PyMOL commands that place a pseudoatom at each C-alpha (Angstrom):
pseudoatom trace, name=CA, resn=MET, resi=1, chain=A, elem=C, hetatm=0, pos=[-50.938, -23.839, 25.504]
pseudoatom trace, name=CA, resn=THR, resi=2, chain=A, elem=C, hetatm=0, pos=[-47.724, -25.435, 26.885]
pseudoatom trace, name=CA, resn=GLU, resi=3, chain=A, elem=C, hetatm=0, pos=[-46.663, -25.264, 29.392]
pseudoatom trace, name=CA, resn=SER, resi=4, chain=A, elem=C, hetatm=0, pos=[-43.499, -23.335, 28.966]
pseudoatom trace, name=CA, resn=SER, resi=5, chain=A, elem=C, hetatm=0, pos=[-45.614, -20.324, 26.805]
pseudoatom trace, name=CA, resn=ALA, resi=6, chain=A, elem=C, hetatm=0, pos=[-47.899, -20.029, 29.776]
pseudoatom trace, name=CA, resn=THR, resi=7, chain=A, elem=C, hetatm=0, pos=[-45.051, -19.884, 32.257]
pseudoatom trace, name=CA, resn=GLU, resi=8, chain=A, elem=C, hetatm=0, pos=[-43.176, -17.233, 30.653]
pseudoatom trace, name=CA, resn=PRO, resi=9, chain=A, elem=C, hetatm=0, pos=[-44.834, -13.710, 29.767]
pseudoatom trace, name=CA, resn=ALA, resi=10, chain=A, elem=C, hetatm=0, pos=[-43.722, -12.942, 26.247]
pseudoatom trace, name=CA, resn=PRO, resi=11, chain=A, elem=C, hetatm=0, pos=[-40.887, -10.235, 25.081]
pseudoatom trace, name=CA, resn=PRO, resi=12, chain=A, elem=C, hetatm=0, pos=[-42.201, -5.832, 24.135]
pseudoatom trace, name=CA, resn=PRO, resi=13, chain=A, elem=C, hetatm=0, pos=[-42.212, -5.948, 20.469]
pseudoatom trace, name=CA, resn=GLY, resi=14, chain=A, elem=C, hetatm=0, pos=[-38.316, -4.332, 19.277]
pseudoatom trace, name=CA, resn=SER, resi=15, chain=A, elem=C, hetatm=0, pos=[-37.178, -5.320, 22.264]
pseudoatom trace, name=CA, resn=GLU, resi=16, chain=A, elem=C, hetatm=0, pos=[-35.752, -8.972, 21.411]
pseudoatom trace, name=CA, resn=GLN, resi=17, chain=A, elem=C, hetatm=0, pos=[-32.126, -9.685, 21.883]
pseudoatom trace, name=CA, resn=PRO, resi=18, chain=A, elem=C, hetatm=0, pos=[-29.920, -10.606, 19.132]
pseudoatom trace, name=CA, resn=ASP, resi=19, chain=A, elem=C, hetatm=0, pos=[-28.178, -13.960, 19.907]
pseudoatom trace, name=CA, resn=MET, resi=20, chain=A, elem=C, hetatm=0, pos=[-24.850, -12.862, 19.024]
pseudoatom trace, name=CA, resn=TRP, resi=21, chain=A, elem=C, hetatm=0, pos=[-23.927, -16.582, 17.881]
pseudoatom trace, name=CA, resn=GLU, resi=22, chain=A, elem=C, hetatm=0, pos=[-27.056, -16.007, 14.776]
pseudoatom trace, name=CA, resn=SER, resi=23, chain=A, elem=C, hetatm=0, pos=[-24.728, -12.556, 13.748]
pseudoatom trace, name=CA, resn=SER, resi=24, chain=A, elem=C, hetatm=0, pos=[-24.494, -12.172, 9.999]
pseudoatom trace, name=CA, resn=GLU, resi=25, chain=A, elem=C, hetatm=0, pos=[-20.933, -10.048, 10.360]
pseudoatom trace, name=CA, resn=PRO, resi=26, chain=A, elem=C, hetatm=0, pos=[-18.008, -12.615, 10.835]
pseudoatom trace, name=CA, resn=PRO, resi=27, chain=A, elem=C, hetatm=0, pos=[-16.373, -12.279, 14.322]
pseudoatom trace, name=CA, resn=GLN, resi=28, chain=A, elem=C, hetatm=0, pos=[-13.475, -9.423, 14.040]
pseudoatom trace, name=CA, resn=ASP, resi=29, chain=A, elem=C, hetatm=0, pos=[-10.406, -11.111, 14.738]
pseudoatom trace, name=CA, resn=PRO, resi=30, chain=A, elem=C, hetatm=0, pos=[-8.972, -9.082, 17.646]
pseudoatom trace, name=CA, resn=LEU, resi=31, chain=A, elem=C, hetatm=0, pos=[-5.350, -9.523, 16.462]
pseudoatom trace, name=CA, resn=ALA, resi=32, chain=A, elem=C, hetatm=0, pos=[-5.929, -8.485, 12.976]
pseudoatom trace, name=CA, resn=GLY, resi=33, chain=A, elem=C, hetatm=0, pos=[-4.189, -5.818, 11.438]
pseudoatom trace, name=CA, resn=THR, resi=34, chain=A, elem=C, hetatm=0, pos=[-5.118, -1.747, 11.740]
pseudoatom trace, name=CA, resn=ARG, resi=35, chain=A, elem=C, hetatm=0, pos=[-3.895, 0.477, 9.614]
pseudoatom trace, name=CA, resn=ALA, resi=36, chain=A, elem=C, hetatm=0, pos=[-1.962, 2.022, 12.283]
pseudoatom trace, name=CA, resn=SER, resi=37, chain=A, elem=C, hetatm=0, pos=[-0.133, -1.231, 11.980]
pseudoatom trace, name=CA, resn=LYS, resi=38, chain=A, elem=C, hetatm=0, pos=[0.157, -1.782, 8.554]
pseudoatom trace, name=CA, resn=ALA, resi=39, chain=A, elem=C, hetatm=0, pos=[1.492, 1.533, 8.852]
pseudoatom trace, name=CA, resn=TRP, resi=40, chain=A, elem=C, hetatm=0, pos=[4.061, 0.581, 11.435]
pseudoatom trace, name=CA, resn=VAL, resi=41, chain=A, elem=C, hetatm=0, pos=[5.148, -1.474, 9.702]
pseudoatom trace, name=CA, resn=ALA, resi=42, chain=A, elem=C, hetatm=0, pos=[5.678, 0.575, 6.729]
pseudoatom trace, name=CA, resn=ILE, resi=43, chain=A, elem=C, hetatm=0, pos=[7.715, 2.196, 8.257]
pseudoatom trace, name=CA, resn=ILE, resi=44, chain=A, elem=C, hetatm=0, pos=[9.767, 0.344, 9.863]
pseudoatom trace, name=CA, resn=VAL, resi=45, chain=A, elem=C, hetatm=0, pos=[10.739, -1.985, 6.570]
pseudoatom trace, name=CA, resn=PHE, resi=46, chain=A, elem=C, hetatm=0, pos=[10.949, 2.015, 4.898]
pseudoatom trace, name=CA, resn=ALA, resi=47, chain=A, elem=C, hetatm=0, pos=[13.888, 2.333, 7.442]
pseudoatom trace, name=CA, resn=LEU, resi=48, chain=A, elem=C, hetatm=0, pos=[15.343, -0.671, 6.851]
pseudoatom trace, name=CA, resn=ILE, resi=49, chain=A, elem=C, hetatm=0, pos=[15.448, 0.008, 3.220]
pseudoatom trace, name=CA, resn=LEU, resi=50, chain=A, elem=C, hetatm=0, pos=[17.058, 3.038, 4.417]
pseudoatom trace, name=CA, resn=VAL, resi=51, chain=A, elem=C, hetatm=0, pos=[19.868, 1.792, 5.926]
pseudoatom trace, name=CA, resn=LEU, resi=52, chain=A, elem=C, hetatm=0, pos=[20.860, -0.688, 3.677]
pseudoatom trace, name=CA, resn=LEU, resi=53, chain=A, elem=C, hetatm=0, pos=[20.799, 2.357, 1.205]
pseudoatom trace, name=CA, resn=LEU, resi=54, chain=A, elem=C, hetatm=0, pos=[23.023, 4.206, 3.196]
pseudoatom trace, name=CA, resn=ILE, resi=55, chain=A, elem=C, hetatm=0, pos=[25.677, 1.044, 3.953]
pseudoatom trace, name=CA, resn=PHE, resi=56, chain=A, elem=C, hetatm=0, pos=[25.604, 1.405, 0.102]
pseudoatom trace, name=CA, resn=VAL, resi=57, chain=A, elem=C, hetatm=0, pos=[26.956, 4.916, -0.088]
pseudoatom trace, name=CA, resn=LEU, resi=58, chain=A, elem=C, hetatm=0, pos=[29.242, 4.426, 2.312]
pseudoatom trace, name=CA, resn=GLN, resi=59, chain=A, elem=C, hetatm=0, pos=[31.084, 1.052, 0.503]
pseudoatom trace, name=CA, resn=ASN, resi=60, chain=A, elem=C, hetatm=0, pos=[30.932, 2.860, -3.095]
pseudoatom trace, name=CA, resn=THR, resi=61, chain=A, elem=C, hetatm=0, pos=[32.430, 6.226, -2.483]
pseudoatom trace, name=CA, resn=ARG, resi=62, chain=A, elem=C, hetatm=0, pos=[34.822, 5.768, -4.966]
pseudoatom trace, name=CA, resn=LYS, resi=63, chain=A, elem=C, hetatm=0, pos=[35.064, 8.565, -7.805]
pseudoatom trace, name=CA, resn=VAL, resi=64, chain=A, elem=C, hetatm=0, pos=[34.537, 7.747, -10.913]
pseudoatom trace, name=CA, resn=PRO, resi=65, chain=A, elem=C, hetatm=0, pos=[34.090, 9.634, -14.199]
pseudoatom trace, name=CA, resn=VAL, resi=66, chain=A, elem=C, hetatm=0, pos=[30.222, 10.051, -15.944]
pseudoatom trace, name=CA, resn=THR, resi=67, chain=A, elem=C, hetatm=0, pos=[29.630, 11.716, -19.147]
pseudoatom trace, name=CA, resn=TYR, resi=68, chain=A, elem=C, hetatm=0, pos=[25.918, 12.560, -20.042]
pseudoatom trace, name=CA, resn=LEU, resi=69, chain=A, elem=C, hetatm=0, pos=[24.882, 14.035, -23.817]
pseudoatom trace, name=CA, resn=GLY, resi=70, chain=A, elem=C, hetatm=0, pos=[28.512, 16.040, -23.353]
pseudoatom trace, name=CA, resn=LEU, resi=71, chain=A, elem=C, hetatm=0, pos=[28.501, 16.792, -20.065]
pseudoatom trace, name=CA, resn=GLU, resi=72, chain=A, elem=C, hetatm=0, pos=[31.268, 15.719, -18.388]
pseudoatom trace, name=CA, resn=GLY, resi=73, chain=A, elem=C, hetatm=0, pos=[32.501, 14.920, -14.336]
pseudoatom trace, name=CA, resn=THR, resi=74, chain=A, elem=C, hetatm=0, pos=[33.356, 12.806, -11.790]
pseudoatom trace, name=CA, resn=LEU, resi=75, chain=A, elem=C, hetatm=0, pos=[30.823, 11.817, -8.977]
pseudoatom trace, name=CA, resn=PRO, resi=76, chain=A, elem=C, hetatm=0, pos=[31.356, 9.078, -5.951]
pseudoatom trace, name=CA, resn=LEU, resi=77, chain=A, elem=C, hetatm=0, pos=[30.143, 6.179, -7.521]
pseudoatom trace, name=CA, resn=ALA, resi=78, chain=A, elem=C, hetatm=0, pos=[27.067, 5.205, -5.348]
pseudoatom trace, name=CA, resn=VAL, resi=79, chain=A, elem=C, hetatm=0, pos=[25.410, 8.584, -6.518]
pseudoatom trace, name=CA, resn=ALA, resi=80, chain=A, elem=C, hetatm=0, pos=[26.237, 7.930, -10.267]
pseudoatom trace, name=CA, resn=MET, resi=81, chain=A, elem=C, hetatm=0, pos=[24.048, 4.687, -9.733]
pseudoatom trace, name=CA, resn=LEU, resi=82, chain=A, elem=C, hetatm=0, pos=[21.398, 5.602, -7.436]
pseudoatom trace, name=CA, resn=LEU, resi=83, chain=A, elem=C, hetatm=0, pos=[20.677, 8.619, -9.862]
pseudoatom trace, name=CA, resn=SER, resi=84, chain=A, elem=C, hetatm=0, pos=[20.261, 6.282, -12.829]
pseudoatom trace, name=CA, resn=ALA, resi=85, chain=A, elem=C, hetatm=0, pos=[17.934, 3.933, -10.470]
pseudoatom trace, name=CA, resn=VAL, resi=86, chain=A, elem=C, hetatm=0, pos=[15.920, 7.222, -10.132]
pseudoatom trace, name=CA, resn=ALA, resi=87, chain=A, elem=C, hetatm=0, pos=[15.904, 8.559, -13.721]
pseudoatom trace, name=CA, resn=GLY, resi=88, chain=A, elem=C, hetatm=0, pos=[14.955, 4.516, -14.746]
pseudoatom trace, name=CA, resn=VAL, resi=89, chain=A, elem=C, hetatm=0, pos=[11.987, 4.601, -12.108]
pseudoatom trace, name=CA, resn=LEU, resi=90, chain=A, elem=C, hetatm=0, pos=[10.978, 8.445, -14.276]
pseudoatom trace, name=CA, resn=LEU, resi=91, chain=A, elem=C, hetatm=0, pos=[10.985, 6.564, -16.784]
pseudoatom trace, name=CA, resn=THR, resi=92, chain=A, elem=C, hetatm=0, pos=[8.712, 3.676, -15.820]
pseudoatom trace, name=CA, resn=ALA, resi=93, chain=A, elem=C, hetatm=0, pos=[6.444, 5.696, -14.090]
pseudoatom trace, name=CA, resn=ILE, resi=94, chain=A, elem=C, hetatm=0, pos=[6.024, 8.251, -17.221]
pseudoatom trace, name=CA, resn=ALA, resi=95, chain=A, elem=C, hetatm=0, pos=[5.271, 5.294, -19.372]
pseudoatom trace, name=CA, resn=GLY, resi=96, chain=A, elem=C, hetatm=0, pos=[2.855, 3.861, -17.014]
pseudoatom trace, name=CA, resn=THR, resi=97, chain=A, elem=C, hetatm=0, pos=[1.134, 6.608, -16.132]
pseudoatom trace, name=CA, resn=LEU, resi=98, chain=A, elem=C, hetatm=0, pos=[0.583, 7.628, -20.395]
pseudoatom trace, name=CA, resn=ARG, resi=99, chain=A, elem=C, hetatm=0, pos=[-0.680, 4.356, -20.609]
pseudoatom trace, name=CA, resn=ILE, resi=100, chain=A, elem=C, hetatm=0, pos=[-2.961, 4.326, -17.715]
pseudoatom trace, name=CA, resn=LEU, resi=101, chain=A, elem=C, hetatm=0, pos=[-4.046, 7.446, -18.505]
pseudoatom trace, name=CA, resn=GLN, resi=102, chain=A, elem=C, hetatm=0, pos=[-4.608, 6.194, -22.595]
pseudoatom trace, name=CA, resn=LEU, resi=103, chain=A, elem=C, hetatm=0, pos=[-7.062, 3.536, -21.099]
pseudoatom trace, name=CA, resn=ARG, resi=104, chain=A, elem=C, hetatm=0, pos=[-8.992, 5.948, -18.727]
pseudoatom trace, name=CA, resn=ARG, resi=105, chain=A, elem=C, hetatm=0, pos=[-9.408, 7.903, -22.688]
pseudoatom trace, name=CA, resn=ARG, resi=106, chain=A, elem=C, hetatm=0, pos=[-10.881, 4.310, -24.530]
pseudoatom trace, name=CA, resn=VAL, resi=107, chain=A, elem=C, hetatm=0, pos=[-13.284, 3.668, -21.351]
pseudoatom trace, name=CA, resn=ARG, resi=108, chain=A, elem=C, hetatm=0, pos=[-14.416, 7.012, -21.682]
pseudoatom trace, name=CA, resn=LYS, resi=109, chain=A, elem=C, hetatm=0, pos=[-14.608, 7.226, -25.575]
pseudoatom trace, name=CA, resn=GLY, resi=110, chain=A, elem=C, hetatm=0, pos=[-17.126, 4.098, -24.966]
pseudoatom trace, name=CA, resn=GLN, resi=111, chain=A, elem=C, hetatm=0, pos=[-19.048, 5.239, -22.482]
pseudoatom trace, name=CA, resn=ARG, resi=112, chain=A, elem=C, hetatm=0, pos=[-19.951, 7.450, -24.547]
pseudoatom trace, name=CA, resn=ILE, resi=113, chain=A, elem=C, hetatm=0, pos=[-21.570, 5.716, -27.116]
for i in range(1, 113): cmd.bond("trace and resi %d" % i, "trace and resi %d" % (i + 1))
show_as sticks, trace
zoom trace
């Protein structure tokens, strides 16, 4: 027997403490972003975009004639531009949604075969 094993009693089974340097998990960074911090950043970015949008609307209040499918009227320039941008976003979202549904349908049919 070696001298060190004779002087130190063996720990009871199951009571061994893991070495903090031998952890299988990487150490957590205390400065890493949490969901709350990411939400806070998103809120700040959204607020800045809204401020820029408000400035755009306030600077473009001149009325312009608008004609659409036989309907005629006048709108502030900013409102007309924002409505056209929203319509573009909606058309893009519809096209993207239809493509996603098409791909999902193909995957389901492929799995049933």
